[in-house]
Backbone as a chain_set.jsonl record, in Angstrom:
{"seq": "XXXXXXXXXXXXXXXXXXXXXXXXXXXXXXXXXXXXXXXXXXXXXXXXXXXXXXXXXXXXXXXXXXX", "coords": {"N": [[116.662, 107.602, 52.827], [113.633, 105.676, 53.255], [110.603, 106.052, 55.444], [109.622, 103.547, 55.95], [112.033, 101.624, 55.957], [113.935, 104.122, 57.972], [111.66, 103.405, 60.429], [111.762, 100.721, 60.625], [115.235, 100.648, 61.349], [114.974, 102.764, 63.566], [113.379, 100.24, 65.053], [115.531, 98.474, 65.669], [117.59, 99.313, 67.153], [116.923, 99.801, 69.017], [115.161, 97.911, 70.253], [118.031, 96.957, 70.419], [118.929, 98.296, 72.28], [117.946, 97.757, 74.686], [115.064, 98.571, 74.585], [111.247, 98.991, 73.803], [109.576, 99.478, 71.152], [106.698, 102.101, 70.729], [103.139, 103.033, 68.749], [102.044, 105.831, 69.363], [98.131, 106.556, 69.159], [96.712, 108.449, 69.761], [96.175, 111.776, 69.987], [98.793, 113.729, 71.864], [99.743, 113.083, 68.378], [102.712, 109.761, 67.865], [105.722, 108.609, 68.804], [106.909, 105.999, 70.705], [109.239, 105.284, 73.051], [110.159, 102.38, 75.169], [111.001, 101.105, 78.834], [111.602, 98.224, 80.155], [110.606, 98.478, 82.57], [108.587, 99.401, 82.127], [108.445, 102.604, 81.855], [108.712, 105.721, 80.058], [111.518, 107.089, 78.238], [111.762, 108.471, 76.015], [110.425, 110.072, 73.528], [108.535, 110.692, 70.466], [108.789, 112.221, 67.394], [109.975, 109.062, 64.576], [112.321, 110.131, 64.274], [112.932, 111.744, 65.498], [113.139, 109.526, 68.013], [115.306, 108.421, 66.834], [117.574, 109.574, 66.877], [117.248, 109.826, 69.561], [118.211, 107.0, 70.873], [120.433, 107.465, 68.823], [122.492, 109.094, 70.685], [122.185, 107.956, 73.278], [123.598, 105.744, 72.846], [125.995, 106.868, 71.869], [126.986, 108.142, 73.932], [126.925, 105.696, 75.917], [128.554, 104.157, 74.151], [131.159, 106.435, 75.393], [131.032, 106.137, 77.713], [132.28, 103.291, 78.316], [134.584, 103.622, 77.225], [136.122, 105.169, 78.589], [136.601, 103.873, 80.89]], "CA": [[115.497, 106.826, 52.918], [112.319, 105.878, 53.614], [109.434, 105.583, 56.223], [109.906, 102.122, 56.45], [113.721, 101.837, 56.661], [113.883, 104.495, 59.393], [110.999, 102.519, 61.418], [112.733, 99.121, 61.331], [116.308, 101.462, 61.713], [114.622, 102.342, 65.133], [112.895, 99.264, 66.102], [116.033, 97.566, 65.649], [118.282, 99.548, 67.469], [115.708, 100.261, 70.291], [115.511, 96.854, 70.81], [119.348, 96.589, 71.14], [119.296, 99.123, 74.011], [116.76, 97.527, 75.844], [113.517, 99.225, 74.864], [110.428, 99.0, 72.44], [108.713, 101.284, 70.298], [104.962, 101.771, 70.346], [102.764, 104.487, 67.943], [100.577, 106.359, 70.257], [96.906, 106.429, 68.347], [95.945, 109.747, 69.837], [97.187, 113.013, 70.104], [99.994, 113.789, 70.004], [100.616, 111.082, 67.197], [104.014, 109.548, 67.336], [105.779, 107.138, 69.181], [107.625, 105.694, 72.315], [110.221, 104.368, 73.727], [109.566, 101.445, 76.742], [112.271, 100.543, 78.677], [111.575, 97.239, 80.407], [110.002, 98.734, 83.916], [107.258, 100.142, 81.455], [108.785, 104.104, 82.027], [108.583, 106.1, 78.41], [112.816, 107.368, 78.835], [111.472, 109.252, 75.45], [108.561, 110.007, 72.573], [108.428, 111.733, 69.483], [108.903, 111.066, 65.621], [110.97, 108.261, 64.001], [113.624, 110.546, 63.71], [113.735, 112.279, 67.019], [113.768, 108.997, 68.989], [116.784, 107.803, 66.348], [118.362, 110.449, 67.348], [117.981, 109.935, 71.279], [118.863, 106.809, 70.269], [122.447, 107.544, 68.657], [122.833, 109.358, 71.79], [122.573, 107.229, 74.56], [124.529, 104.965, 72.336], [127.606, 107.483, 71.9], [127.136, 108.117, 75.881], [126.911, 104.076, 76.63], [129.982, 104.071, 74.417], [132.317, 106.606, 75.929], [131.442, 105.751, 79.379], [133.294, 102.402, 77.639], [135.924, 104.012, 76.824], [136.696, 105.694, 79.962], [136.478, 102.499, 82.139]], "C": [[114.224, 106.74, 53.177], [111.411, 105.518, 55.213], [109.9, 104.449, 56.832], [111.229, 101.376, 56.809], [113.586, 102.751, 57.811], [112.794, 103.8, 60.725], [111.52, 101.849, 61.385], [114.278, 99.434, 61.525], [115.982, 101.465, 63.294], [114.26, 101.192, 65.505], [114.11, 98.646, 66.385], [117.111, 97.955, 66.832], [117.576, 99.986, 68.993], [115.983, 98.981, 70.447], [117.257, 96.382, 70.895], [120.131, 96.812, 72.328], [118.527, 98.61, 74.77], [115.109, 97.989, 75.996], [112.97, 98.783, 73.507], [109.456, 99.516, 72.047], [107.367, 100.946, 70.193], [104.148, 102.545, 70.184], [101.894, 104.201, 68.948], [100.075, 106.293, 69.329], [96.383, 107.285, 68.896], [96.971, 110.39, 70.33], [97.663, 113.416, 71.721], [100.138, 113.188, 69.59], [102.21, 110.954, 67.808], [104.509, 108.053, 67.807], [106.649, 107.225, 70.409], [108.357, 104.93, 72.869], [109.938, 103.621, 74.595], [110.848, 100.849, 77.127], [111.678, 99.058, 79.577], [111.131, 97.368, 81.505], [108.674, 99.292, 83.235], [107.503, 101.833, 81.288], [108.899, 104.264, 80.14], [110.221, 107.404, 78.683], [112.738, 108.025, 77.227], [110.184, 109.318, 74.534], [108.744, 111.017, 71.44], [108.295, 111.469, 68.345], [109.653, 110.217, 65.832], [111.962, 108.688, 64.351], [114.382, 111.329, 64.505], [114.333, 110.89, 68.019], [115.182, 108.18, 68.246], [117.594, 108.787, 66.859], [118.575, 111.064, 69.092], [118.405, 108.545, 71.292], [120.405, 106.358, 70.81], [122.738, 108.114, 70.008], [123.609, 108.817, 72.67], [123.145, 105.943, 74.172], [126.279, 105.517, 73.07], [127.239, 107.452, 73.603], [127.369, 106.945, 75.853], [128.566, 104.191, 76.339], [131.16, 104.921, 74.856], [132.411, 106.494, 77.243], [132.382, 104.324, 79.044], [134.639, 102.309, 77.798], [136.493, 104.467, 77.867], [136.751, 105.045, 81.097], [138.077, 101.943, 82.052]], "O": [[113.612, 107.794, 53.346], [111.828, 104.626, 55.952], [110.439, 104.341, 57.933], [111.393, 100.665, 57.8], [113.078, 102.208, 58.792], [113.217, 103.744, 61.88], [112.302, 101.936, 62.332], [114.852, 98.422, 61.927], [116.406, 100.655, 64.118], [114.859, 100.869, 66.531], [114.048, 98.093, 67.483], [117.542, 97.009, 67.492], [118.194, 100.555, 69.892], [117.135, 98.75, 70.815], [117.541, 95.364, 71.526], [121.047, 96.317, 72.983], [118.427, 99.226, 75.832], [114.29, 97.882, 76.908], [113.578, 98.397, 72.508], [108.523, 99.982, 72.701], [106.888, 99.904, 69.745], [103.917, 103.176, 71.216], [101.29, 103.207, 69.352], [100.753, 106.042, 68.333], [95.173, 107.188, 68.69], [98.052, 110.072, 70.827], [96.854, 113.372, 72.647], [100.779, 112.276, 70.113], [102.825, 111.958, 68.167], [104.109, 106.927, 67.513], [107.017, 108.25, 70.983], [107.996, 103.792, 73.172], [109.087, 104.223, 75.25], [111.64, 100.285, 76.372], [110.532, 99.203, 79.15], [111.053, 96.236, 81.983], [107.737, 99.602, 83.97], [106.694, 102.388, 80.544], [109.076, 103.405, 79.276], [110.008, 108.472, 79.256], [113.91, 108.221, 76.906], [109.129, 108.729, 74.771], [109.122, 112.162, 71.688], [107.666, 110.448, 68.065], [110.201, 110.152, 66.932], [112.774, 107.889, 64.818], [115.576, 111.627, 64.526], [115.411, 110.896, 68.614], [115.957, 107.485, 68.903], [118.576, 108.295, 67.416], [119.274, 111.904, 69.659], [119.429, 108.61, 71.971], [121.057, 105.802, 71.694], [123.458, 107.315, 70.606], [124.807, 108.885, 72.946], [123.222, 105.049, 75.015], [127.107, 105.138, 73.898], [127.367, 106.412, 74.25], [128.588, 106.911, 75.688], [129.496, 104.27, 77.141], [132.248, 104.352, 74.781], [133.428, 106.654, 77.917], [133.419, 104.349, 79.707], [135.465, 101.5, 78.222], [137.626, 104.023, 78.052], [136.93, 105.576, 82.193], [138.44, 100.997, 82.751]]}, "num_chains": 1, "name": "protein.A"}
């Protein structure tokens, strides 16, 4: 997977989960997930954000199954 593929995947998954993705231009460099309230629940590399979103999606999916 290329950087651009990963970037697009993270942006798409973030939008589906109600987040925006913002690039940090100052140290520490990386990316941030921002919710509708402007809070930053996660930050780091694109790979770390991808893992965070996958974990959130799995958690939400398991919550739906237990209801």
